[in-house]
N, C-alpha and C positions, 0 to 999 in steps of 0.2 A: 498628895501635895503637889507633884509635878503637874497634874491636870489643872489644879487651881491656879498655879503660877503661869502656866501656859494660857489659860483662859484670860487671866488678868493682862498678860502681855498683848494678846490679840485684841482685847477690847480697848487698849490704849495705844493704838499704832502711832509711831512717830510720824510727824509731819515735817518735811524738809523746810517748809515755810517758817516754821518756828525758829530754826537756826538762823535763816535770813532776817527775820524780825529782831532777834536777839543781837545780831551784829549791827543793825541799824540803830537799836536802842542804845547800844554801848558806844557807838560813834557819836551819838547825840548827847551823851552824858559828859558833863564837864570834867576837866582834869581835877583830880583831888577827891572826886565823887565816884569815880569808877571802882567797881569791886574787883578784888584781887583774882576771883575766878568767877566764871559764869556757867550755869548748868541749864541745859535745854533737854529734860527728860521727864516724860509724863508719868513714869512709873516711880523712880526713886528720887526725883529732883527735889522733893520737899525735904527729904532726909539729908541729902548731899548739901543742900543749901544751909541747913542748920549747922552742919559740920563746918562748911566753909566760913560761915559767919563767926563761929568761934575761933578758927584759925585766924581769920583777918583781925579780930580783936587782939589776939595774942601777938601777932605780927606787928601791929601798930604799937602796942605797948613796948615791944622789944626795940623797935626803931627809935621810939621816944627815949627810952632809958639810955640808949647809946648815942643820943644827941642828933639823931637823923631823922627826926619826926617830920622834917620839911620834905622828905622824900615821899611822904604819903600824899 
């Protein structure tokens, strides 16, 4: 199992340019449309993004319930 995980990690080496690109994209995103979190990870990013989306939805509901939806 460790060999498989190690092989997967070596095949998807992180690229520092991805972080810079994500920062630029975030800066270009208009207020109110920016994500609560951003993930730049070629291995687990898809799973973390799914979790972050679910958290963001619940966060938005919570703010709305308490009359603070304009903070979104």
